[in-house]
Structure formats: C-alpha cells, structure tokens
C-alpha positions as CSV (number, residue, x, y, z in Angstrom):
1,X,-50.8,16.9,89.9
2,X,-49.7,13.3,90.5
3,X,-47.0,11.6,88.4
4,X,-48.2,8.7,86.3
5,X,-46.9,5.3,87.3
6,X,-44.8,3.5,84.6
7,X,-46.9,0.9,82.9
8,X,-45.5,-2.7,82.9
9,X,-43.9,-4.0,79.8
10,X,-46.3,-5.9,77.5
11,X,-46.3,-9.7,78.0
12,X,-44.9,-10.2,74.5
13,X,-41.8,-8.1,75.2
14,X,-41.3,-9.8,78.5
15,X,-41.5,-13.2,76.9
16,X,-39.1,-12.2,74.1
17,X,-36.6,-10.9,76.7
18,X,-36.8,-14.2,78.7
19,X,-36.3,-16.3,75.5
20,X,-33.3,-14.1,74.3
21,X,-31.7,-14.1,77.8
22,X,-32.1,-17.9,78.0
23,X,-30.5,-18.5,74.7
24,X,-27.5,-16.2,75.5
25,X,-27.1,-17.8,78.9
26,X,-27.3,-21.3,77.4
27,X,-24.7,-20.6,74.7
28,X,-22.3,-19.1,77.2
29,X,-22.8,-21.9,79.7
30,X,-22.3,-24.7,77.1
31,X,-19.3,-22.9,75.6
32,X,-17.6,-22.4,78.9
33,X,-18.2,-26.0,80.0
34,X,-16.8,-27.2,76.6
35,X,-13.6,-25.1,77.3
36,X,-13.4,-26.7,80.7
37,X,-13.7,-30.2,79.3
38,X,-11.1,-29.4,76.7
39,X,-8.7,-28.3,79.4
40,X,-9.3,-31.5,81.3
41,X,-8.4,-33.5,78.2
42,X,-5.3,-31.3,77.7
43,X,-4.4,-32.0,81.3
44,X,-4.4,-35.8,80.6
45,X,-2.4,-35.3,77.4
46,X,0.2,-33.1,79.1
47,X,0.6,-35.5,82.0
48,X,1.2,-38.4,79.6
49,X,3.7,-36.3,77.6
50,X,5.7,-35.4,80.8
51,X,5.7,-39.1,81.9
52,X,6.9,-40.3,78.5
53,X,9.6,-37.7,78.1
54,X,10.9,-38.3,81.6
55,X,11.1,-42.0,81.0
56,X,12.9,-41.6,77.6
57,X,15.5,-39.1,78.7
58,X,16.5,-41.4,81.6
59,X,16.7,-44.6,79.5
60,X,19.9,-46.0,78.0
61,X,20.6,-44.8,74.5
62,X,20.0,-47.0,71.5
63,X,21.2,-46.9,67.9
64,X,19.9,-44.0,65.8
65,X,17.1,-45.3,63.6
66,X,16.9,-44.9,59.8
67,X,13.7,-42.8,60.2
68,X,11.5,-41.7,63.1
69,X,7.8,-41.1,63.9
70,X,6.1,-39.0,66.6
71,X,6.3,-42.0,68.9
72,X,10.2,-41.8,68.8
73,X,10.6,-38.2,69.9
74,X,12.9,-37.6,72.9
75,X,14.4,-41.0,72.8
76,X,18.1,-41.2,73.6
77,X,20.0,-42.4,70.6
78,X,23.7,-42.7,69.7
79,X,25.4,-42.5,66.3
80,X,29.0,-42.7,65.0
81,X,30.4,-41.0,62.0
82,X,32.3,-38.0,60.6
83,X,31.1,-34.4,60.8
84,X,30.7,-32.5,57.6
85,X,31.5,-29.1,59.0
86,X,31.4,-27.3,55.6
87,X,27.7,-28.3,55.4
88,X,26.8,-26.9,58.8
89,X,23.8,-24.6,59.2
90,X,23.2,-21.9,61.9
91,X,19.6,-21.7,63.1
92,X,18.4,-18.8,65.2
93,X,17.7,-19.8,68.8
94,X,16.5,-18.4,72.1
95,X,17.8,-20.4,75.1
96,X,18.5,-20.2,78.8
97,X,22.0,-19.0,77.7
98,X,20.4,-16.1,75.7
99,X,19.8,-15.5,72.0
100,X,22.1,-16.9,69.4
101,X,22.3,-19.9,67.1
102,X,21.9,-23.7,67.0
103,X,24.8,-25.4,65.1
104,X,23.3,-28.1,63.0
105,X,26.1,-30.2,61.4
106,X,25.5,-33.3,59.2
107,X,27.1,-36.5,60.5
108,X,28.0,-39.0,57.8
109,X,27.7,-42.4,59.4
110,X,29.7,-45.5,58.4
111,X,27.0,-46.8,56.1
112,X,26.9,-43.4,54.2
113,X,23.6,-42.3,55.7
114,X,23.5,-38.7,57.0
115,X,22.1,-37.6,60.3
116,X,21.7,-33.9,61.3
117,X,23.2,-33.2,64.7
118,X,22.2,-30.1,66.7
119,X,25.6,-29.8,68.3
120,X,24.4,-27.1,70.6
121,X,24.2,-23.3,71.1
122,X,26.6,-20.5,70.3
123,X,26.2,-16.8,71.0
124,X,26.2,-14.4,68.1
125,X,29.8,-13.4,68.6
126,X,31.0,-17.0,68.4
127,X,29.2,-18.3,65.3
128,X,32.4,-18.8,63.4
129,X,34.8,-19.8,66.3
130,X,33.2,-22.9,67.8
131,X,34.9,-26.3,68.0
132,X,35.0,-28.5,65.0
133,X,36.1,-32.0,65.9
134,X,37.7,-34.0,63.1
135,X,37.8,-37.7,62.4
136,X,35.3,-40.3,63.7
137,X,33.1,-39.1,66.6
138,X,30.4,-40.7,68.7
139,X,27.3,-38.6,69.4
140,X,24.7,-39.2,72.0
141,X,21.6,-37.1,72.3
142,X,17.8,-36.8,72.1
143,X,15.9,-37.7,69.0
144,X,13.9,-34.6,67.8
145,X,11.3,-34.3,65.0
146,X,11.8,-31.9,62.2
147,X,10.4,-28.4,62.4
148,X,9.2,-27.5,58.9
149,X,8.5,-24.0,57.7
150,X,10.2,-21.7,60.1
151,X,9.7,-19.9,63.4
152,X,6.9,-17.6,64.7
153,X,5.9,-15.2,61.8
154,X,9.2,-15.9,60.1
155,X,9.8,-18.4,57.3
156,X,13.1,-20.1,56.6
157,X,15.0,-18.5,53.6
158,X,17.4,-21.2,52.2
159,X,18.6,-18.9,49.4
160,X,19.7,-16.3,51.9
161,X,20.9,-19.0,54.4
162,X,18.6,-17.6,57.1
163,X,17.0,-20.3,59.3
164,X,14.5,-20.0,62.0
165,X,13.6,-23.6,62.6
166,X,15.3,-26.9,62.3
167,X,13.7,-28.1,59.1
168,X,15.5,-31.3,58.2
169,X,14.2,-31.6,54.6
170,X,14.9,-28.0,53.7
171,X,18.4,-28.0,55.2
172,X,19.2,-31.3,53.4
173,X,18.0,-29.8,50.1
174,X,19.9,-26.5,50.6
175,X,23.2,-28.4,51.5
176,X,22.6,-31.1,48.9
177,X,22.7,-33.9,51.5
178,X,21.4,-37.4,50.6
179,X,20.3,-39.7,52.0
180,X,19.3,-37.9,55.3
181,X,17.2,-39.2,58.2
182,X,13.9,-37.4,58.7
183,X,14.8,-36.2,62.2
184,X,17.7,-34.5,64.0
185,X,19.5,-35.2,67.3
186,X,20.0,-32.7,70.1
187,X,23.5,-33.6,71.3
188,X,24.0,-34.0,75.0
189,X,26.2,-31.6,77.0
190,X,29.9,-32.1,76.7
191,X,32.2,-32.7,79.6
192,X,33.5,-29.1,79.3
193,X,30.4,-27.0,80.2
194,X,31.7,-23.8,78.5
195,X,33.0,-25.5,75.3
196,X,31.2,-24.2,72.2
197,X,28.7,-25.3,70.9
198,X,26.9,-25.8,74.3
199,X,24.9,-29.0,74.1
200,X,22.3,-30.4,76.5
201,X,19.9,-27.5,76.3
202,X,16.9,-29.4,75.1
203,X,13.7,-28.2,76.8
204,X,12.4,-31.3,78.6
205,X,10.2,-29.6,81.2
206,X,6.7,-28.5,80.2
207,X,4.4,-26.0,81.9
208,X,1.2,-27.7,83.1
209,X,-1.5,-25.2,84.0
210,X,-4.4,-27.0,82.4
211,X,-6.1,-27.8,85.8
212,X,-6.2,-24.2,86.8
213,X,-7.6,-23.3,83.3
214,X,-10.3,-26.0,83.6
215,X,-11.3,-24.8,87.1
216,X,-11.5,-21.2,85.8
217,X,-13.8,-22.1,82.9
218,X,-16.1,-24.2,85.1
219,X,-16.3,-21.3,87.6
220,X,-17.3,-18.9,84.9
221,X,-19.9,-21.4,83.7
222,X,-21.3,-21.6,87.2
223,X,-21.3,-17.8,87.4
224,X,-23.3,-17.6,84.2
225,X,-25.8,-20.1,85.5
226,X,-26.1,-18.3,88.8
227,X,-26.5,-14.9,87.2
228,X,-29.2,-16.2,84.9
229,X,-31.1,-17.7,87.8
230,X,-31.0,-14.4,89.7
231,X,-32.2,-12.4,86.7
232,X,-35.1,-14.8,86.0
233,X,-36.1,-14.9,89.6
234,X,-36.2,-11.1,89.8
235,X,-38.1,-11.0,86.5
236,X,-40.7,-13.4,87.9
237,X,-41.2,-11.2,91.0
238,X,-41.6,-8.1,88.8
239,X,-44.3,-9.9,86.8
240,X,-46.2,-11.0,89.9
241,X,-45.9,-7.4,91.2
C-alpha cells in the first residue's frame, strides 16, 4: 500500500499567501527605513546641539536678560543682586555627586527684578547647613529654561514644598516672587570645590548614539527585504515543481 503524495495548495491560497506576505514585508521594510531616516535626522539635530552648547559655554558671559527663549539656553550670563535666602527652594536632584537637592535661591537685582539662581548641589544631610552669602553678590552661570510640571512620574507639590523639577513659574507663585525672569541660572563652580552648595554641575555633554541606531534600523530593513526575497524565490520553485 503506497502512501498518497500531498496535493499542492490551490492556486488561490498560494496567491493569497503571496499577497499577505508581500504586504507584511512592505510594511516592515517601510517602517524600519522610516526609523532609520528619523535617527539620521536626530543625528544632525544632536550634532548641532552639541556644537551650540560647546560654543556658548566657552563664550564670555553677558548680562542676564529680562526673559529668555529656547535660543538662549546654555548661554553664559552674569547678574548682580542680593540673595533672598528665606525664599529658597530645595529641588530633588541626581548628580555625579550622588542624590540630594538643588538649592534654588531668588536673587533680587538692583532694578528689583528677581532671577532664580540654582546655586548648586547639597547632599541630604546638608540641606540646612549650606553657605548663605549676605550683601551684594555677583553670580555667573549658564542660562537654563524652566522645567514645568515635575520629574519622571512625579509632579511638583507646592503645598507640601516638594519639588522634583526647577519650575520657575510654580516656584515664583509658591514663594510669592514678582517680577521673576522666565528662566533660571545654573551657577558656576566656586573657587572652593567642597563648599556647599556645589555649583558647576550642569550636564553639558550629551550621548550621541543616533548613527548606530540608524545603521541598526537600516540593517533590519535589509534583512526583511532579503528574507522576503528568499521566501518568494522558494515559493516560485515549489510552484514550478
């Protein structure tokens, strides 16, 4: 008794399989190529950001402006005034020095305008025993844009005085400060490296892995195209057989 040979799939099913496989492969190929192109665009943006930040942090400081836009971020600025230490805010921070707090202290300038100064980092056990300079001071640092809302999965709670981001408007409202510039300044490091707060910890180096990501997406797209070609070639041989 001989075993019956399997009958070939009907032509309609084979055609349906080919069409479905082609659509899936096309969607995957286009999607992966789009991700690759997006990473190439991100690469250009990141390189421009790194170049702009590098140029700004090396430039001579200028007077702190009344207000700032995105084009002003990371500019070196200087301001003169008196610290309002009783209005300071502690914002949770994670730095190269460990976890702790940023000390944001309002600086009342000579014209009465107020500028929030991120004086630097203090560890949790030093949040009440950092230096508080009196009288007129001169501050130099990097202009930073406000960080509204809060941190990752945590919202600022002004009523409880818990802060997870440097939200200028919210801090100004909570401390009844007016008028306040719409940005803050990260103060540069002081001559005494261990004096609290520790300034000069602004992150000015940015990871740039977009080229590797782009290459990965394009390789995956090529693999999809190659796999589709092999499957369709084998399918054609089976039909001829």
